[in-house]
C-alpha positions in Angstrom: 22.7 -6.7 -32.7 22.3 -3.7 -30.3 20.8 -0.5 -31.6 20.1 3.0 -30.4 16.5 3.6 -29.7 16.4 6.2 -32.5 18.0 3.8 -35.1 15.7 2.1 -37.5 15.6 -1.7 -37.6 16.7 -3.3 -40.8 14.0 -6.0 -41.3 16.5 -8.1 -43.4 18.4 -8.6 -40.2 15.4 -10.5 -38.7 14.5 -14.1 -39.1 10.8 -15.0 -39.3 10.5 -15.5 -35.5 12.4 -12.2 -34.8 10.1 -10.4 -37.3 7.0 -11.7 -35.5 8.3 -10.4 -32.2 9.1 -7.1 -33.8 5.6 -6.5 -35.2 4.1 -7.7 -31.9 6.2 -4.9 -30.2 4.3 -2.5 -32.5 1.0 -3.9 -31.3 0.3 -6.0 -34.3 -0.7 -9.7 -34.5 2.0 -12.3 -35.2 0.7 -13.1 -38.7 1.7 -9.5 -39.8 5.4 -10.5 -39.3 5.0 -13.5 -41.6 3.1 -11.3 -44.1 6.0 -8.7 -44.1 8.6 -11.5 -44.6 6.8 -12.7 -47.7 7.0 -9.1 -49.1 10.6 -8.1 -48.4 12.3 -10.9 -50.4 10.3 -10.3 -53.5 12.4 -8.8 -56.3 12.2 -5.0 -56.4 10.5 -4.5 -53.0 12.2 -1.6 -51.1 9.4 0.5 -49.8 6.6 -0.2 -47.3 4.2 1.6 -49.6 4.5 -1.4 -52.0 3.0 -3.7 -49.3 -0.5 -3.1 -50.4 -2.3 -5.6 -48.2 -1.1 -3.8 -45.0 -3.1 -1.0 -43.5 -1.8 2.5 -44.4 -1.4 3.4 -40.7 0.7 0.3 -40.1 2.9 1.0 -43.2 3.5 4.5 -41.8 4.5 3.0 -38.5 6.9 0.7 -40.2 8.4 3.5 -42.2 9.0 5.4 -38.9 10.7 2.5 -37.1 12.2 0.2 -39.8 13.9 0.0 -43.1 14.5 -2.6 -45.9 18.1 -2.6 -47.0 19.3 -3.4 -50.5 22.6 -3.7 -52.4 21.9 -1.4 -55.3 25.4 0.1 -55.6 27.8 -2.5 -56.9 30.5 -3.2 -59.4 31.1 -6.4 -61.3 33.7 -8.1 -63.4 33.1 -10.9 -65.9 35.7 -13.7 -66.4 36.4 -15.3 -69.7 35.1 -18.5 -68.3 31.7 -17.0 -67.4 32.3 -16.3 -63.8 31.0 -13.0 -62.5 32.5 -11.2 -59.5 30.4 -8.6 -57.6 31.9 -6.0 -55.3 29.4 -4.5 -52.7 30.1 -1.4 -50.8 28.7 -1.5 -47.2 27.3 1.4 -45.3 30.6 2.0 -43.5 32.6 2.1 -46.8 34.1 -1.4 -46.5 33.8 -3.7 -49.5 32.9 -7.4 -49.8 33.0 -9.6 -52.8 30.7 -12.4 -54.0 31.2 -14.7 -57.0 28.6 -16.1 -59.3 29.7 -19.4 -60.9 27.4 -20.5 -63.8 27.5 -24.1 -64.8 25.4 -26.3 -67.2 23.3 -27.8 -64.4 23.4 -25.1 -61.7 24.0 -21.5 -60.9 26.1 -21.2 -57.7 26.8 -18.0 -55.7 29.8 -17.9 -53.4 28.8 -15.8 -50.4 31.0 -13.8 -48.0 30.4 -13.8 -44.2 33.0 -11.4 -43.0 35.0 -8.4 -44.2 38.4 -9.9 -44.2 39.3 -13.0 -42.1 41.2 -13.6 -38.8 42.2 -17.2 -39.6 45.4 -16.3 -41.3 45.7 -19.3 -43.8 48.9 -18.4 -45.6 47.8 -19.1 -49.1 44.6 -17.0 -48.9 44.5 -13.3 -49.7 41.5 -12.7 -47.6 43.4 -13.9 -44.6 46.1 -11.4 -45.3 43.6 -8.6 -44.9 43.0 -9.5 -41.3 39.5 -9.3 -39.9 37.7 -5.9 -40.3 34.3 -7.0 -38.9 31.6 -9.6 -39.1 28.8 -9.1 -41.7 25.3 -8.5 -40.4 22.6 -11.0 -41.3 21.2 -8.5 -43.8 24.6 -8.0 -45.4 24.9 -11.8 -46.0 21.3 -12.1 -47.3 21.5 -9.0 -49.5 24.4 -10.6 -51.5 22.0 -13.3 -52.6 19.1 -10.9 -53.2 21.2 -8.6 -55.4 22.8 -11.3 -57.5 19.4 -13.1 -57.9 17.8 -9.9 -59.2 20.8 -9.2 -61.5 20.7 -12.8 -62.9 17.0 -12.6 -63.6 17.4 -9.1 -65.2 20.0 -10.6 -67.6 17.6 -13.5 -68.6 19.7 -16.0 -66.7 18.4 -18.9 -64.6 17.8 -18.2 -60.9 20.4 -19.1 -58.4 20.3 -22.8 -57.5 23.1 -23.2 -55.0 24.8 -21.2 -52.3 28.2 -21.8 -50.9 29.6 -19.9 -47.9 33.1 -19.9 -49.3 33.7 -16.2 -49.9 35.5 -13.7 -47.7 35.7 -14.8 -44.0 35.3 -17.8 -41.8 31.5 -18.4 -41.6 31.6 -20.2 -38.3 33.4 -17.3 -36.7 30.3 -15.3 -37.4 28.0 -18.2 -36.4 24.9 -16.4 -35.1 24.5 -14.1 -38.1 25.2 -17.0 -40.5 22.6 -19.1 -38.7 20.0 -16.3 -39.0 20.9 -15.8 -42.7 20.4 -19.5 -43.3 17.0 -19.4 -41.6 16.0 -16.6 -44.0 17.5 -18.2 -47.0 15.6 -21.5 -46.4 12.3 -20.0 -45.1 9.6 -20.5 -47.7 8.4 -16.9 -47.2 12.0 -15.8 -47.4 14.3 -16.9 -50.3 13.1 -20.5 -50.2 16.4 -22.4 -50.8 16.6 -26.0 -49.9 19.1 -26.9 -47.1 20.7 -29.4 -49.5 21.5 -26.6 -51.9 23.5 -24.7 -49.3 27.1 -25.5 -48.2 29.0 -23.8 -45.4 32.8 -24.1 -45.4 35.0 -23.9 -42.4 38.7 -24.1 -41.7 38.0 -26.1 -38.6 36.2 -24.4 -35.8 35.2 -27.6 -34.0 32.6 -26.4 -31.4 30.8 -24.3 -34.0 30.6 -27.2 -36.4 28.5 -29.1 -33.9 26.1 -26.2 -33.5 25.8 -25.7 -37.3 24.9 -29.4 -37.7 22.4 -29.4 -34.8 20.6 -26.2 -36.0 20.6 -26.5 -39.8 20.5 -29.2 -42.4 23.0 -27.6 -44.7 26.1 -29.3 -46.2 29.4 -28.9 -44.4 32.7 -28.4 -46.3 36.0 -28.6 -44.4 39.3 -27.0 -45.6 41.8 -29.7 -44.7 44.9 -29.2 -46.9 47.3 -31.4 -44.9 47.6 -34.9 -43.4 49.6 -34.1 -40.2 49.5 -31.4 -37.6 52.9 -30.0 -38.4 52.2 -29.1 -42.0 48.6 -28.1 -41.3 49.6 -25.8 -38.5 52.2 -24.1 -40.8 49.5 -23.5 -43.4 46.4 -22.9 -41.2 47.0 -21.4 -37.7 43.6 -22.7 -36.5 45.2 -26.2 -36.3 47.1 -25.0 -33.3 43.8 -24.6 -31.4 41.9 -27.6 -32.8 44.2 -30.5 -33.9 43.6 -32.8 -36.8 42.5 -35.5 -34.4 39.8 -33.2 -33.0 38.7 -32.0 -36.4 38.4 -35.5 -37.9 36.4 -36.7 -34.8 34.1 -33.7 -35.1 33.6 -34.5 -38.8 32.9 -38.1 -38.1 30.2 -37.2 -35.6 28.8 -34.2 -37.5 25.0 -34.2 -37.2 23.5 -34.9 -40.6 21.1 -37.1 -42.4 22.2 -40.6 -43.0 23.0 -40.4 -46.7 24.8 -37.0 -46.5 28.5 -36.7 -46.4 31.0 -34.1 -45.3 33.1 -32.5 -48.1 36.8 -32.2 -47.5 38.6 -29.5 -49.5 42.3 -30.4 -50.1 44.4 -27.8 -51.9 47.4 -29.4 -53.5 50.7 -27.6 -53.0 53.7 -28.9 -55.0 56.3 -30.5 -52.8 54.3 -29.8 -49.6 51.3 -32.1 -49.5 51.0 -33.7 -52.9 53.0 -36.9 -52.7 51.6 -40.5 -53.1 52.4 -40.9 -49.4 50.3 -37.9 -48.6 47.4 -39.5 -50.5 47.7 -42.7 -48.6 47.8 -40.8 -45.3 44.8 -38.8 -46.3 42.9 -42.0 -47.0 44.0 -43.4 -43.6 42.9 -40.2 -41.9 39.4 -40.2 -43.4 38.7 -43.9 -43.5 35.9 -43.8 -40.9 34.3 -40.5 -42.0 31.4 -40.4 -44.4 32.8 -38.0 -46.8 33.7 -36.8 -50.3 36.9 -35.1 -51.3 37.5 -32.1 -53.5 41.1 -31.7 -54.8 42.0 -28.2 -55.8 45.1 -26.6 -57.4 46.5 -23.6 -55.5 45.5 -20.3 -57.1 48.0 -17.5 -57.5 47.9 -15.0 -54.6 51.1 -13.1 -55.0 52.9 -15.6 -52.7 55.6 -17.3 -54.9 56.3 -20.0 -52.3 53.4 -22.2 -53.6 53.0 -23.9 -56.9 50.3 -26.2 -58.2 51.4 -29.8 -59.0 51.4 -31.0 -62.6 48.2 -32.5 -63.9 49.5 -36.0 -63.9 50.5 -35.7 -60.2 47.0 -34.5 -59.4 45.4 -37.4 -61.3 47.7 -39.8 -59.6 46.7 -38.4 -56.2 43.1 -38.8 -57.1 43.6 -42.4 -58.3 45.1 -43.4 -55.0 42.2 -42.1 -53.1 39.7 -43.6 -55.5 41.4 -47.0 -55.2 40.9 -46.7 -51.5 37.1 -46.3 -52.0 36.7 -42.5 -51.8 34.6 -40.3 -54.0 37.1 -37.8 -55.3 36.5 -34.8 -57.5 39.1 -32.4 -59.1 37.6 -29.0 -58.8 38.5 -26.7 -61.7 39.5 -23.2 -60.8 37.0 -20.5 -62.0 37.4 -16.8 -62.3 41.2 -16.7 -61.9 41.6 -14.0 -64.5 39.5 -11.6 -62.4 40.9 -12.7 -59.0 37.7 -14.5 -58.2 39.0 -18.0 -57.5 39.4 -19.6 -54.1 41.7 -17.7 -51.9 41.8 -14.6 -54.1 39.0 -12.5 -52.7 40.2 -9.4 -50.9 39.3 -5.7 -50.8 41.1 -2.9 -49.2 38.8 -0.3 -50.7 36.2 0.2 -53.5 37.1 -2.7 -55.8 37.7 -0.6 -58.9 40.9 0.6 -57.3 42.3 -3.0 -57.3 40.6 -4.8 -60.2 39.2 -2.0 -62.4 35.8 -3.7 -62.8 32.9 -2.1 -64.7 29.8 -0.6 -63.2 26.8 -2.8 -64.0 24.6 -0.9 -66.5 21.7 -3.4 -66.6 
């Protein structure tokens, strides 16, 4: 990210290697960069004066040239099912949303990577916003920091899983997402395991390869159709990268031997939910090491799409299971606060749209 010489560097935009180079530019040894990294992701750290094992002169130099950003000003909404949605206002006034999904065995945060989205999937509210801009690395990481601190302040368990399934197409902001993953998985950073992080894409084929080569995170692919005609009508990205290209990229995605790609398939009544569609989906994925998540479409103000009845969803699942696939039916969470898949969108400070409450903790 290019900056004016007078502009302070946000240290949360920097990976460990970048932070080392930054401190070296200030005449400091490399280990000081690693030392600073171990400080800035501790809960409550926002001032260089708190870094008591750094010399006072160096702390003063850092305060003159750098800053440590935080998301302190946020709104939240609580769903009846326990889901919590956070709205974070960025420095330029734009708003992003993140969703905390507590479950019995995990605490998952759904992270945003862009303000809006350019992909234009027709059943997604974020896509209808269009793309406002990419999030900086710090703006991605600070979602995790803020929700982690909030969770701990509430006596909840720490975050266990991260999914890049919030606002935006993560692979369209690949460089910043890769840097964020580096910070999230660095032991001196936020120390998440790669196997606890999932990045979702609608199908940016070249970027998928780069993600697999440079990280060990899980990949989820939004599929939603079994032929190019239907998929192109739902997801314009399919006109650039066809199903054939997407499936081949999924088959060859770099990952450890026992890991599998997750395919997300949203069932739309009368569009892609027939028994024939299930059989074609099985044919399509027969040579891909994968798992399948079936989802019901969530209300987005578009009356064209309806979710199939439960028995139809179960029948669709059975056909795939009979063909040897691992298939889950993902339950919608946070629908009553517009926090479910495809419902995240902000045209302004979120209280204007959802009337959430300011967190008082």
